[in-house]
N, C-alpha and C positions, 0 to 999 in steps of 0.2 A: 773057270777062274771067274767069269764074268756073272754068272750064275750064283758063286758063291758069295760075292759080294754083294749082289743085290738082294738073296736070301738074308743076309748080316744087317743090311742097312733096315729091310722090312721087321725083321726081329726086333732092332732096337726103336725103330717107330713104333711098334708095338708096345712094347715095356714103357716107352717114352707117354703112350697116350693113355696107358694105366696108372702111372705114377700122377699123372696130372689129374684124372677124375679123382683118384684116391685125394692128394692136394687140395681139390676143390671142395670134399665133401669135410675133410678134416682141418683145414686152415685156409678156408675161403677169403677172409680177410688180407692176408697176406697176398693173395692172388690179384686180389681187386686194387691194393697198393700199389703192388709191383707193374700192373697193367697201367696204372694211372700215371706213377711217378715216370716209366718208361715213355710213355706219350710225352708229357710235357716233358720232360728233359730232351727227346729227340727234337721237338719243334724249337724248344728254348735254344739250344747248340745251331742249329739248322738256320736260324733268323740272326745269331749272333754272325755266323759265317758268311752269310750273305750280304749283310750290313757292313762288316768290317770289309770284305772285297771292294763294296760298293765304295765305301770312303776312300781307300787307297789308290783303287783305281781311279776316281775321280780327281784326286790330288796328282796322280800322273796324266792325268788328261789336261788338267791346269795348267801343269807347267810347261806342256807341248804349245800352248797357247803363247808362250814366254820365250821359250826357248826351241832351237833345232832337235827335231826326233833323232837326228843322231848324236845327240848332247845326252836326251832325256833316256830313250828307252834302252840302249846297252846299261847303262849305268843302272839304273833301275833292277833290269834282270839279275845283273852280275850281284847287288848288292843285296836284294831281297832274294836270292837264292842262296849266300851265301849265309844269310841271318837264319834264313829257314832250315839248310841242312845244319847247320851248326845246331839248333834247340832241338832237331831230330836224333843227330848222333850222340850228343852228350845227356840228354834228359831221356828219350822215347824211342829208341830205334825203331819199334815196331810200327809208329806212327808214319813211316815213310811208304810211298807208292798210294795207288788209289784208296786202299782200305778193304777194298771187297775181298780180295784173296785172302786177307787175315783172317776176316770174318767167317769165309768158308772155311778155311782152315781150321780153326775152333769148335765150328759145328761137326767137321770131320773128325774131331778128337786129337787133334794136334796140340802140341802144346806152344800156345799163341798168348802173350800177353794180352790182359783184358781189365782193365782199369780206368779210374777217372784221370789217372797221369796222364795214359795213353789217349785218351779223348779230347784234353784240353791241349797237349802238346800239337795234335792234328789241328785244332781250332787255329791257335796261333799260326802255327807253322804254313798251314794252307793259306789263310787270309793272306801272309805276306807273300807268297809265292804264287798264287794267282793273280793277286792286287797289283803285283810288280810285272806281270805281262805274262807269264806261263799259261799256254792257250788251254787250259783244264779247265773242267766244271767241278760245282760244291756237290755233285751227288756222290762220288765215291768217299770222300772224308763223310760227309752227313751219314752214311752207311755204318761206318766204323764208329764215329762218333754217338749214335744212336743204340748203336750192339754194346759199346761200352758203358754207357749208362745204365743200358738193362743189365748186364753181368752185374754190377756196381750195386743196383738195388737189389737183386735177387740176393747177393752176397749180404747184403746188410740185414735184410729180413730171412736170411738162413734158410732160402727156398731149395730143394732137392736139386741136384745135379739134372734130372730129366726137364724139370720145369726150366731151368737154368737157360737150358739149350734153346728150346723154344722162344721163351722171353729176349735171348740175345738176336735169334732171328726177325723177331718181331720188332726189336728195335731197330733193327737193320732198315726193315720196309717202314718203320715209321720215319725214318729220317728220308727217303724218297719221297714217302708221301709230304712229309714237310717242305722238303726244296722245291718240288716241282708242285706242289698243290695240287696232287693227284693220289689221294688216299686210296683208290682202287690198283692203281699203279703201283703203290708200295706195297698192297697186299698181295696181290699176284707175284711182284718179283720176291717177297719174302718164301712164297709157296714154290713158285718155279724153280728161281736158282737156287736160294740158300737152303731150304729144309726139304725139297722134292717129297713133301707128305700133304696129303688129303683126309686125313684123320678131323673128324667134325669137331671134337674139343680142340685140335688144334688150329683149324680155320678158324674157329670162335675168337679164341686169344689174340691170333693176329690181327683180323678184321678189326676189334676193336681198339686195339692199340694204334693201328694204321690210323682210324678215323679220329681219336683223341689227338694223334700229333697234329692232322689236316686242320681240325677245329681250333684247336689251343693255338696252331701257328697262325691263323686267321686274326685270333683275337689279337694276339700280341701284335701283330703288325697294326691292328687299328690304335692300339695304344702309343704307336708313334715309333715303335722300336726299329720298324724296317722302313727306309726311305722311299720303298716301291711298294707303301701298303694297299692292300684291297683286299675283299672278301668278305668283311664283317662289318657292318654298321649297327651301332648299339640303340638306332632308332627303328630299323628295318630288319635286325637280324642278318643273317648271311646271305650276301649276293651272289650268284651265279654270272661272273663277268668273263670275256675269253680276253686272252692276250691278241689276238688276231681277229679278222672278221671277213674270212675267205667268203666269195662269193661260189656256191658250189652247185655245178648241175651235171647230170650223169647220161650219157648215151649208153646204148648196148655196145657200140664198136670199142669204147673204153676200157671192157673187159681185156682185150687183146694189147691196147697200149699197156695197159698197168701189166700186165702178164710180162711183158716186155721189159719194162723198167724193174719188175721184181729179177728176172734172170741178171741182167746187167750188173744192178747193184748187188746182188747176190756175190758174184763174180769179183767185183771191185772190193767187196768187203771181206772175203777171202784173202785176197792181196794185201788189203790195209792190215788184217788180224797179223798176218805172218809178218809185216814190214813192221808192226808194234812190237812182236816176240823177239824178233832180230836184233831191233835196236836197243831192246832189252839187255838182251846176251851181250851184246858188243860192248854194252856202257859196264856190265859189270865185269867182263873181260880186261876191257881198257883203264877203269880207275880202280877195281877191288875194292878196297875200304876207303878209299880217299873219298869220302861222299860228299863234304863240304866242298872241297876242289870242282867235285862232278857238277854239283849243284849250281857253282858260281858260274864255271864256262860255259853251260848250258843255259843259263840266264842271259850271259853276255851275248851268245849267239844268236839266240832268241830275239832279244830286242836288237841286234844289230841286223836281224832278216827284217822283221816288222818296220824297222825306221826308214827304209827305202819302199814300203808298200804306202798306199794313198792311207787317209787319215778313219776310213770306216773300217780299217783291219785292226787299230788300235784299240778296240772295244768290241770283244766277242758277241756283246750282247746287241751293239748296234749293226754288227756284221748279221748276225742270225736274223735280227728284224727287218733288214731292207731285202734279205733273201726271201724269208717268208710272206711279206709282204708283194715281192716280184717288183719291186721299187728299184730295180739297178738292170745292169746291162749283162748280156751274155758273157761277155769278156771277164767282168769282175765276178761273176759266178765261177768261170775256170780259174781262175788266177785263187778264190777260195777254196777250191778244191785242191790244186797244186798246194797250196801254202799248208793248210790246214793237215792237209795229206803228211808233208815232211816235218811240221814243226810239232804237231801233235804226239809221234814217234818220240822224235828228240825229247820233248818234255817228260814222256813217259820213261824214257831211258835214263833220265838222271835220278827217277825215283821220287819227283815231286809231289807232293799231298794232294792231288787231286785225282778228280775222275775222268771218265773221257765217252760218257753219255751223251754232255752238253755239247762238247765237241763234232760229237759224231751226229748229233742230230743237224746241225748245221751243215756238215758234209754232205749228210743225203739229202737236206734241202736243196742244197746248192747243184747236185747232180740231176734232183727231179726237174730244176728250174730250167737248167740246160737239157735235159731231154725233152723237156714239154716244149720248150720253144723249139727246139730239130723239128720234132713231131709235127708242129702246129706251122712250120714253114712249108714242110714235106706235104702236110694233106689238108692243109686247110684249117684243122682241128686237132684239140689237144685236151685230155680231162683236166678239167680244173683242180684237181686233189691231186696233182702229181707231185708237187713240192713236200706235201704232206704225208702222201704215201712214199714219198723218198726218205723221207724222215724216218719214219718208222720199218721199213725194210732195210735201211742200214743198220740200225742199230740191233734188228733182229738178226740179220747177216752175221754181225760180229760177236753179238752177245749168245746167240743161240736161245732168245727167251723171246719168243715172236707178241705172245701175248702182253707182257710187260712193255714190249716197244709200242704196242697198238695204243696203250692206255697212255702211255710217254708223249707219243705223237699229238693224239686228242687233247692231254693236257697243253701241249704246245700251241694248238690251235685255238 
């Protein structure tokens, strides 16, 4: 059976490659316009997504300076969850969840709604949910929004179905590239996770789309649409700058330490994956079609949990920053692992529009920080790369996309 499935995939991939080559010869203008607008569309939606989350999150944090967290966080979570759930249930049910499974379903020839309405609802509902305190990331919605834009572009230009499928995958990769400022990460993700194809013409289309998305995202940020702008300067051009600046040194003994870290994180990642899946099944059984109620109760629970935690936990970006910069204690890192393990599974179980890559990076970094501190206490030395190695290892262990995880960890560092 497995052999038959592989043969069908290879046959479909070969036919798609031939169709795209034919399209390139006969309608090259359609291909160029589709790629250009898919990359631009993915970057614009990703920037608006991050910017919207930034403003709602800042509003929430400002209210925390004036009122007790027990009054602000549960209310934000419940109301934000209810509004987000209402938009999804009544306008575009396909916009729930991370968005990656929907894109993968479409690419495997399942009937999954793909249009601008789904992308727009994903954009607005995701901004509200994540900005209201759901501990999820922007990458899953960015994949779905990029894929939705790509599908709509291909449909408007009346492109063949084979090319439409490749363009949707490229749009998903472009979403990753734009949101993480990692064009190679987006390219590898589209090939490794979405398409499972390495045909030269497919690789060319995907890599161009992801680089267009990343470059246009940098330009849009420089125009002031993103409050956390960077990457492009009109006088100097594109600037290569790091989010963090770790000091890296490496000894031969570090190989054994990193192997140990990989084994431990691999086991923990498997446990985490099973927990998230179990929570999603539990959410479906308990609430069935009561999606708005499920989102509201989940937001209330999440807000209540985080209201009793230190202020660094009220902002996922801040939590990742202090972990990546090793600017926190082992106790906070241990608490971060426990809390993110529990709450991200709870958020995923609600069907909230958000991704798990971003919290997984934070989780993996926290585990790396803990292990590195313990190894240093025991032996007097630990690899300086433990935190970022933990980030990449945890994403790889959960998603089974090691090359993508490596590039995302590089982008985070």
